[in-house]
C-alpha positions as CSV (number, residue, x, y, z in Angstrom):
1,M,-0.1,-0.1,-0.2
2,P,1.1,3.8,-0.6
3,L,2.6,5.7,2.1
4,T,-0.2,7.6,4.0
5,D,0.7,11.4,5.1
6,A,-0.7,11.9,8.3
7,R,-1.2,15.5,7.6
8,T,-4.2,14.6,5.6
9,L,-6.1,12.4,8.4
10,P,-9.1,14.1,10.1
11,D,-8.3,15.2,13.5
12,A,-8.6,12.8,16.3
13,S,-8.1,9.6,13.9
14,R,-7.2,6.4,15.4
15,I,-4.4,4.1,13.8
16,E,-4.8,0.5,15.3
17,A,-2.5,-2.8,14.3
18,D,-1.1,-5.6,16.0
19,I,2.4,-4.1,16.1
20,V,2.9,-0.4,16.3
21,I,6.4,0.6,15.4
22,I,7.8,3.9,16.3
23,G,10.3,5.1,13.9
24,G,10.9,4.2,10.4
25,G,14.9,4.3,10.3
26,M,17.0,1.4,9.9
27,A,15.5,-0.7,12.8
28,G,12.4,0.1,12.2
29,L,12.2,-0.7,8.6
30,A,14.1,-4.1,9.1
31,I,11.6,-5.4,11.5
32,A,8.8,-4.1,9.1
33,H,10.5,-6.2,6.1
34,E,10.6,-9.1,8.3
35,F,6.8,-8.9,8.9
36,A,5.7,-8.2,5.3
37,G,3.2,-10.7,3.9
38,T,2.4,-12.3,7.2
39,P,-1.0,-11.9,8.9
40,V,0.5,-9.6,11.4
41,R,-0.8,-6.1,10.7
42,V,1.8,-3.6,11.6
43,A,1.5,0.3,11.8
44,V,5.2,2.2,11.1
45,L,4.9,5.6,12.5
46,E,7.1,8.0,11.2
47,S,7.9,11.7,11.9
48,G,9.2,12.8,8.8
49,G,8.8,12.1,4.9
50,P,10.5,10.1,2.0
51,E,13.1,12.6,2.0
52,P,14.5,14.9,4.7
53,D,13.0,18.3,5.4
54,M,14.6,21.3,7.6
55,E,11.5,21.7,9.5
56,L,11.2,18.3,10.7
57,Q,14.9,18.1,11.1
58,A,15.1,21.2,13.6
59,L,12.5,18.8,16.2
60,Y,16.2,17.1,16.7
61,D,18.1,20.4,17.9
62,G,19.3,20.3,21.5
63,P,22.1,21.6,23.7
64,G,25.3,19.1,23.8
65,V,28.6,19.4,25.6
66,M,31.5,16.9,25.3
67,S,34.0,17.0,28.1
68,G,36.5,14.6,29.5
69,P,39.2,14.9,32.5
70,G,42.0,17.4,31.7
71,N,40.2,19.1,29.0
72,P,38.1,22.2,28.8
73,D,34.3,21.5,27.8
74,R,33.6,21.6,24.4
75,P,30.0,23.1,23.4
76,I,28.3,20.9,20.7
77,N,24.9,22.5,20.5
78,E,24.9,21.7,16.5
79,Y,25.6,17.5,17.3
80,L,22.0,16.5,18.1
81,G,20.8,18.2,15.1
82,Q,23.5,17.1,12.5
83,S,24.1,13.6,13.5
84,R,20.9,11.9,12.6
85,V,18.1,12.1,9.9
86,R,14.4,12.7,10.5
87,A,13.2,11.0,7.6
88,L,11.8,7.8,6.2
89,G,14.9,5.6,6.3
90,G,16.6,7.2,9.0
91,S,20.1,8.1,9.1
92,G,20.2,5.5,6.2
93,H,19.8,8.7,4.1
94,V,23.6,9.9,4.8
95,W,25.5,6.9,6.5
96,G,28.5,5.9,4.5
97,G,27.6,2.0,4.2
98,K,30.5,0.8,6.4
99,C,29.5,-2.7,8.1
100,G,30.9,-5.2,10.1
101,P,29.9,-7.7,13.0
102,L,31.0,-6.9,16.7
103,D,34.3,-8.7,18.0
104,E,33.4,-11.6,20.0
105,A,35.6,-9.5,23.0
106,D,32.6,-6.7,22.5
107,F,30.3,-9.0,23.6
108,A,32.4,-10.6,26.4
109,R,32.2,-10.0,30.2
110,R,35.4,-8.1,31.1
111,A,36.4,-7.8,34.2
112,W,38.5,-5.0,34.0
113,R,35.7,-3.4,32.1
114,P,32.8,-2.1,34.3
115,R,29.4,-2.8,33.2
116,S,30.6,-4.7,30.1
117,G,29.1,-8.0,29.0
118,W,26.2,-8.8,26.9
119,P,23.5,-11.3,27.5
120,F,24.7,-13.4,24.8
121,G,27.7,-13.6,22.2
122,R,28.5,-13.2,18.6
123,R,27.9,-16.8,17.8
124,E,24.1,-16.4,18.8
125,L,23.7,-13.5,17.0
126,K,25.2,-15.3,13.7
127,P,22.5,-16.2,12.2
128,F,20.8,-12.7,12.5
129,Y,24.2,-11.3,11.3
130,D,23.6,-13.4,8.0
131,R,20.1,-12.2,7.3
132,A,21.1,-8.8,7.8
133,C,23.9,-8.9,5.5
134,D,21.5,-10.0,3.0
135,L,18.9,-7.5,3.8
136,L,21.9,-4.8,3.4
137,R,23.3,-6.8,0.3
138,L,26.5,-7.3,1.7
139,P,28.6,-10.7,1.9
140,R,28.3,-13.0,4.9
141,F,30.5,-12.9,7.7
142,P,32.0,-15.8,9.6
143,V,32.1,-16.3,13.4
144,D,35.5,-15.4,13.8
145,D,37.7,-12.7,11.8
146,G,38.3,-14.3,8.9
147,P,37.5,-12.6,5.3
148,P,33.5,-12.3,4.2
149,E,32.3,-14.5,1.4
150,G,34.2,-13.4,-1.7
151,G,36.9,-12.0,0.2
152,T,40.5,-12.9,-1.1
153,L,43.2,-10.4,0.0
154,P,45.8,-11.9,2.5
155,A,46.2,-10.3,5.8
156,V,49.4,-8.9,7.4
157,G,50.7,-10.3,10.7
158,A,51.1,-13.8,12.2
159,S,47.8,-15.4,12.7
160,D,48.8,-16.6,16.5
161,G,49.7,-13.2,17.3
162,P,48.2,-10.2,19.1
163,L,47.7,-8.4,15.9
164,R,44.7,-9.4,14.0
165,S,42.4,-7.9,10.9
166,S,38.8,-7.6,11.2
167,P,36.8,-7.4,8.2
168,R,34.7,-4.8,7.0
169,A,32.4,-4.1,4.0
170,Y,30.1,-1.6,2.3
171,S,26.4,-1.8,1.7
172,P,25.1,-0.2,-1.4
173,V,22.1,0.4,0.9
174,S,22.5,4.1,1.7
175,G,21.2,7.1,0.3
176,R,24.3,8.9,-0.1
177,V,26.1,5.7,-2.1
178,D,23.3,4.1,-4.1
179,P,19.9,6.1,-3.8
180,V,18.0,3.6,-6.0
181,A,19.1,0.5,-3.6
182,F,18.0,3.0,-0.8
183,A,15.1,3.7,-1.8
184,A,14.1,-0.1,-2.7
185,F,15.0,-1.0,0.9
186,R,13.0,2.0,2.5
187,D,10.1,1.6,0.2
188,A,9.2,-2.2,0.3
189,P,7.3,-2.8,3.4
190,A,4.8,0.0,2.4
191,L,4.0,-2.4,-0.5
192,A,2.7,-5.1,1.6
193,A,-0.9,-5.3,2.1
194,N,-0.6,-6.0,6.1
195,I,1.8,-3.0,6.7
196,L,0.6,0.7,6.9
197,V,3.5,3.4,7.1
198,H,2.1,6.6,8.3
199,T,4.6,9.7,7.4
200,H,4.8,13.3,9.1
201,I,3.2,12.1,12.5
202,N,4.8,12.5,15.7
203,V,4.7,10.1,18.7
204,T,4.5,12.8,21.8
205,G,3.5,10.2,24.8
206,I,3.8,6.5,25.7
207,R,0.3,6.1,27.9
208,L,0.2,3.5,30.1
209,G,-2.5,1.5,31.2
210,A,-3.5,0.4,35.0
211,D,-1.6,-3.0,34.4
212,G,1.7,-1.0,33.7
213,A,1.3,-1.6,30.1
214,V,1.3,0.5,27.2
215,D,-2.3,1.4,26.4
216,R,-2.0,4.0,23.8
217,L,0.3,6.5,22.0
218,E,-0.4,10.1,21.8
219,L,0.0,11.4,18.5
220,R,0.6,14.9,16.8
221,C,1.3,16.6,13.6
222,L,3.2,19.8,12.4
223,T,-0.2,21.1,11.1
224,G,-1.9,21.1,14.7
225,T,-4.0,17.9,14.5
226,R,-3.9,15.2,17.2
227,H,-4.5,11.6,17.0
228,E,-3.5,8.3,19.0
229,A,-2.4,4.5,18.2
230,R,-3.3,1.6,19.9
231,G,-1.8,-2.2,19.7
232,R,-1.0,-5.2,21.0
233,I,2.7,-4.6,20.8
234,Y,4.5,-1.5,20.7
235,I,8.3,-1.2,19.2
236,L,10.1,2.0,20.0
237,A,13.0,2.4,17.1
238,T,13.5,6.3,17.1
239,G,17.5,6.4,17.5
240,G,19.9,6.1,20.4
241,V,18.8,9.6,21.4
242,E,15.2,10.1,20.8
243,N,14.3,6.7,22.1
244,A,15.5,7.8,25.6
245,R,14.0,11.2,25.0
246,L,10.6,9.8,24.6
247,L,10.8,7.3,27.6
248,L,11.9,10.3,29.4
249,A,9.0,12.8,28.3
250,S,6.2,10.2,28.5
251,N,5.6,11.1,32.3
252,A,2.0,11.3,32.5
253,D,1.6,8.2,34.5
254,R,4.8,7.8,35.9
255,P,6.8,10.8,36.9
256,E,10.4,9.3,36.2
257,G,9.4,8.3,32.6
258,V,8.5,4.9,31.0
259,G,11.1,2.2,31.6
260,N,12.8,4.1,34.0
261,A,12.2,2.4,37.8
262,S,16.0,1.9,38.0
263,D,17.0,5.6,36.6
264,L,19.0,4.0,33.8
265,V,17.1,5.7,30.5
266,G,19.4,8.1,29.3
267,R,22.5,6.9,30.8
268,C,25.5,5.3,29.6
269,F,25.4,7.3,26.5
270,Q,28.5,6.1,24.4
271,G,29.6,7.1,21.1
272,H,33.4,6.2,19.9
273,V,36.6,7.9,20.7
274,T,37.6,8.6,17.4
275,I,40.3,10.5,16.3
276,S,42.4,10.9,12.6
277,T,46.3,11.7,12.8
278,D,46.2,13.2,9.5
279,D,43.7,16.0,10.6
280,N,44.7,16.5,14.0
281,D,48.4,16.2,14.6
282,P,50.0,19.7,13.1
283,R,53.8,18.4,13.7
284,G,53.1,15.4,11.2
285,D,54.7,13.4,13.7
286,A,51.4,11.0,14.1
287,E,52.1,7.8,11.6
288,I,52.5,4.4,10.6
289,A,56.3,4.0,9.9
290,F,56.0,0.5,7.5
291,V,59.1,-1.3,7.2
292,T,57.9,-4.3,5.4
293,A,57.2,-5.0,2.1
294,A,54.0,-6.8,3.1
295,D,50.9,-6.3,0.6
296,L,48.8,-3.5,2.4
297,S,46.1,-3.6,0.1
298,L,43.3,-5.4,2.0
299,Y,43.6,-2.4,4.4
300,D,42.6,-0.1,1.8
301,N,38.9,0.9,2.4
302,R,38.3,3.3,-0.9
303,P,37.2,0.0,-2.9
304,R,33.6,-0.4,-2.2
305,D,33.1,-3.5,-4.2
306,R,35.4,-5.9,-2.0
307,P,35.6,-6.2,1.7
308,H,38.6,-4.5,3.7
309,A,40.2,-4.8,7.4
310,V,41.3,-2.8,9.9
311,F,43.7,-3.7,12.9
312,V,42.8,-5.0,16.1
313,L,44.3,-6.7,19.0
314,D,42.9,-9.8,20.7
315,L,41.2,-10.2,23.8
316,P,44.1,-11.5,26.1
317,T,45.9,-8.2,25.1
318,H,42.9,-6.2,26.0
319,E,43.1,-7.8,29.7
320,R,46.9,-7.4,29.9
321,L,46.6,-3.8,28.8
322,G,43.6,-3.1,31.0
323,A,42.0,-1.7,27.8
324,G,38.8,-1.7,25.7
325,N,38.6,-2.9,22.5
326,C,40.4,-0.4,20.0
327,T,41.0,-0.5,15.9
328,L,43.3,0.9,13.5
329,T,42.5,2.0,10.1
330,L,44.9,3.0,7.6
331,S,44.5,6.4,6.0
332,V,45.2,6.0,2.1
333,R,45.7,9.6,1.6
334,P,49.5,10.3,0.6
335,K,51.8,11.3,3.3
336,P,54.7,14.2,2.3
337,D,58.3,13.5,3.4
338,A,59.0,13.4,6.8
339,A,60.7,16.6,8.5
340,A,64.2,16.4,9.9
341,G,64.0,15.2,13.5
342,S,60.6,14.1,13.2
343,A,59.5,10.6,14.6
344,G,58.8,9.5,10.7
345,A,62.6,10.6,9.7
346,A,64.1,8.9,12.8
347,A,62.0,5.3,11.5
348,G,63.3,6.0,8.2
349,Q,66.8,6.2,9.4
350,L,66.2,2.9,11.4
351,A,64.7,1.1,8.3
352,A,68.1,2.2,6.7
353,L,70.2,1.0,9.3
354,L,68.2,-2.4,9.4
355,E,69.1,-2.5,5.4
356,A,64.8,-2.7,5.3
357,E,63.5,-3.3,1.7
358,P,61.7,-1.4,0.3
359,A,62.3,1.7,1.7
360,V,59.8,3.0,4.7
361,R,56.3,3.5,3.9
362,R,54.5,6.2,5.7
363,Q,51.1,6.7,6.5
364,D,48.4,8.3,8.9
365,Y,45.8,6.3,10.2
366,F,42.4,6.6,12.3
367,L,41.8,5.2,15.7
368,M,38.6,4.3,17.1
369,S,38.6,3.3,20.7
370,E,35.6,2.0,22.7
371,Q,34.2,4.3,25.1
372,A,33.4,3.0,28.8
373,P,29.7,3.0,29.7
374,H,29.1,5.6,32.6
375,P,26.1,6.6,34.1
376,D,27.1,10.5,33.9
377,S,27.2,10.4,30.2
378,R,23.7,11.0,29.1
379,I,20.7,12.0,27.7
380,T,18.2,14.4,30.0
381,L,15.6,16.5,28.9
382,A,16.3,20.4,28.1
383,D,14.0,23.2,29.4
384,E,13.4,24.4,26.1
385,T,10.8,22.8,23.5
386,D,10.3,22.3,20.1
387,A,7.7,23.2,17.7
388,L,5.6,20.5,18.9
389,G,5.7,21.6,22.6
390,Q,8.1,18.8,23.4
391,R,10.9,19.4,25.6
392,R,14.3,19.1,23.9
393,A,17.1,16.5,24.3
394,R,20.0,17.9,26.1
395,L,23.3,15.7,25.8
396,D,26.1,15.5,28.2
397,W,28.9,13.4,26.7
398,R,31.4,12.7,29.1
399,Y,34.5,10.9,28.8
400,T,36.4,9.2,31.9
401,Q,40.4,8.9,32.7
402,A,39.4,5.3,32.1
403,D,38.7,6.3,28.3
404,W,41.9,8.1,28.0
405,D,44.1,5.4,29.8
406,S,42.4,2.8,27.3
407,L,43.2,4.8,24.1
408,A,46.8,5.3,25.6
409,A,47.2,1.8,26.2
410,S,45.9,0.5,22.7
411,V,48.1,2.4,21.3
412,D,51.1,1.1,23.4
413,G,49.5,-2.1,22.4
414,F,49.6,-1.8,18.6
415,G,53.2,-0.2,18.9
416,A,54.3,-3.5,20.4
417,A,52.5,-5.6,18.0
418,F,53.5,-3.9,14.7
419,A,57.3,-3.8,16.3
420,T,57.2,-7.8,17.1
421,E,55.8,-8.8,14.0
422,G,58.6,-6.7,11.7
423,L,55.8,-4.4,10.4
424,G,57.0,-1.0,11.5
425,R,56.5,1.7,13.9
426,V,53.8,3.6,15.4
427,C,54.2,7.1,16.4
428,W,51.7,8.8,18.8
429,P,52.5,12.2,20.0
430,I,49.0,13.4,20.7
431,E,48.6,14.7,24.3
432,S,45.7,13.6,26.7
433,D,45.1,17.1,27.5
434,G,44.0,18.1,24.0
435,L,41.7,15.1,23.0
436,V,38.1,16.4,23.7
437,R,39.2,19.2,21.4
438,I,40.3,17.2,18.4
439,L,37.9,14.4,19.1
440,S,35.5,13.5,16.1
441,P,32.2,13.3,17.4
442,S,30.9,10.1,16.1
443,R,27.3,9.8,15.0
444,H,27.2,6.6,16.9
445,H,24.5,6.9,19.6
446,M,24.5,4.1,21.8
447,G,23.7,2.6,25.3
448,T,21.0,4.8,26.6
449,T,18.5,2.1,27.0
450,R,20.8,-0.7,27.7
451,M,20.5,-4.5,28.0
452,D,20.7,-6.4,30.8
453,P,18.4,-9.3,32.6
454,D,18.8,-7.7,35.6
455,P,16.3,-4.7,35.9
456,A,18.6,-2.9,38.3
457,K,21.3,-2.7,35.5
458,G,19.4,-2.4,32.4
459,V,16.4,-0.9,30.7
460,V,15.7,-4.0,28.6
461,D,16.1,-7.7,28.9
462,A,17.7,-9.8,26.7
463,D,14.7,-9.7,24.0
464,C,14.5,-6.3,24.2
465,R,11.7,-6.0,26.0
466,V,11.6,-3.0,28.3
467,H,11.8,-4.2,32.1
468,G,8.1,-3.5,33.8
469,V,6.4,-2.9,30.6
470,D,5.3,-6.2,29.0
471,N,4.0,-5.0,25.4
472,L,7.1,-2.4,24.8
473,F,10.1,-3.4,23.2
474,I,13.0,-1.1,22.0
475,A,15.3,-1.8,19.0
476,G,18.2,0.4,17.3
477,S,21.8,1.0,19.3
478,S,20.4,2.5,22.3
479,V,20.4,-1.3,23.8
480,F,23.6,-1.8,23.1
481,P,25.4,-2.5,26.6
482,T,28.8,-1.9,25.5
483,S,29.7,0.2,22.0
484,G,32.2,-2.2,20.4
485,L,34.0,-1.2,17.7
486,V,32.4,-1.3,14.6
487,N,29.7,1.1,13.0
488,P,26.5,-0.1,14.8
489,T,24.2,-0.4,12.0
490,L,24.9,-4.1,11.0
491,T,24.4,-5.2,14.5
492,L,21.4,-3.0,15.2
493,T,19.7,-4.6,12.0
494,A,20.8,-8.1,13.1
495,L,18.7,-7.2,16.7
496,A,16.0,-5.9,15.0
497,I,15.5,-9.1,12.9
498,R,16.1,-11.3,16.0
499,L,13.5,-9.1,18.1
500,A,11.0,-9.8,14.9
501,D,11.6,-13.4,15.3
502,H,10.9,-13.3,19.0
503,L,7.7,-11.5,18.3
504,K,6.5,-14.2,15.9
505,T,6.6,-16.6,18.5
506,E,5.1,-14.7,20.7
507,I,2.1,-13.7,18.7
508,A,1.8,-17.3,17.9
509,R,1.3,-18.3,21.3
């Protein structure tokens, strides 16, 4: 069926379905794909239209600040409005398509990393990763860190050493990369007879009944009309910021908001500690000086028609270093000749002394380090309101000393591993007191409705059901207990498919 523009509905209309999905982004649409053609009636409620619109985008605006020990606070008041897209397809309109599964280390409960550990591991998620790859038109990834299907380029480094190659691949399901493929993914659910996709409609409140379950949703359009939606099951899939915002703002029945009995909604916001040496090292000393003749083409992330890889360290090395996960991605931009007296020049002199062949190859690199989940890094509600009268989200994005220590330890670990395997030297002269200024705020919003079987430690259980609200589920990266070290889209899609399977079983019962 075609899309329904809710602005054309008579005032006080009621939308009814078996499953009501709040949000038509990548997670919500993945669930809709799974139910297409089934007897289950599904309603998708999307604030935006098929294409981004600045009036609707402004509903995302809100204040933000990034902070970390030893660093001045950094205002990021444009971040909440610029880091996501309020339209059908969500941030799929602009993401680059980079995908990979989380490492097994990302799922592990690590004694040296507080609040780490998922209720399941990568092997349990493997069937859903496979289906997510099929949906996003990706080669399937193996359970270990071998190459994806069709990948043949050789990896660098000893197979039994601490340095490993973690695979990545690009999905064409991106509005920025392949608008035709993206439109096919975005529009397919609305073509199914059992799925109604409503655009330009905003959920402004989740209302609970006397039994504590969701009774109805309050809806508004920017035109001023008000509506409601009712279903048997409700799925909140509006992203890592808006999921928390809507739960907190839905305080008409519970003053703390929905699902917030343990005061965890909005807390443990995580992005990634992301820094590129070629952009942020004015001295030009931060680089890798390769002294190996090994083929590095596997690590060239420019070609979209084949998988590539990034460097990671194994879990025992994380434990020995007391560090979180971290990836090192090679920059493919040409590096100028090293200045006299620089680290690069010193590495070149070392290579000459060692009679290394070929001559030293100097490359910049990009680090992405895991941010530890911390309750004071959080989404709250600002005092100012948007055009719908809803309180805006406020982001207090806090890094801790543990994040700085983990980043430094990971750089040391990469340096030792590269040296041990005879690959070269890792140069890193960047001081921690300047990190907040030069970090690139990732668009990966995670952890604000974290998953844990214990209601005192999480907002949702292992099936993504909100603790204490039997018919409300959450989809998206807000349920990630820890951020891991991969762009979150493939994992959130796999979790959405897993949730769809769970709901099919539940509905059948």
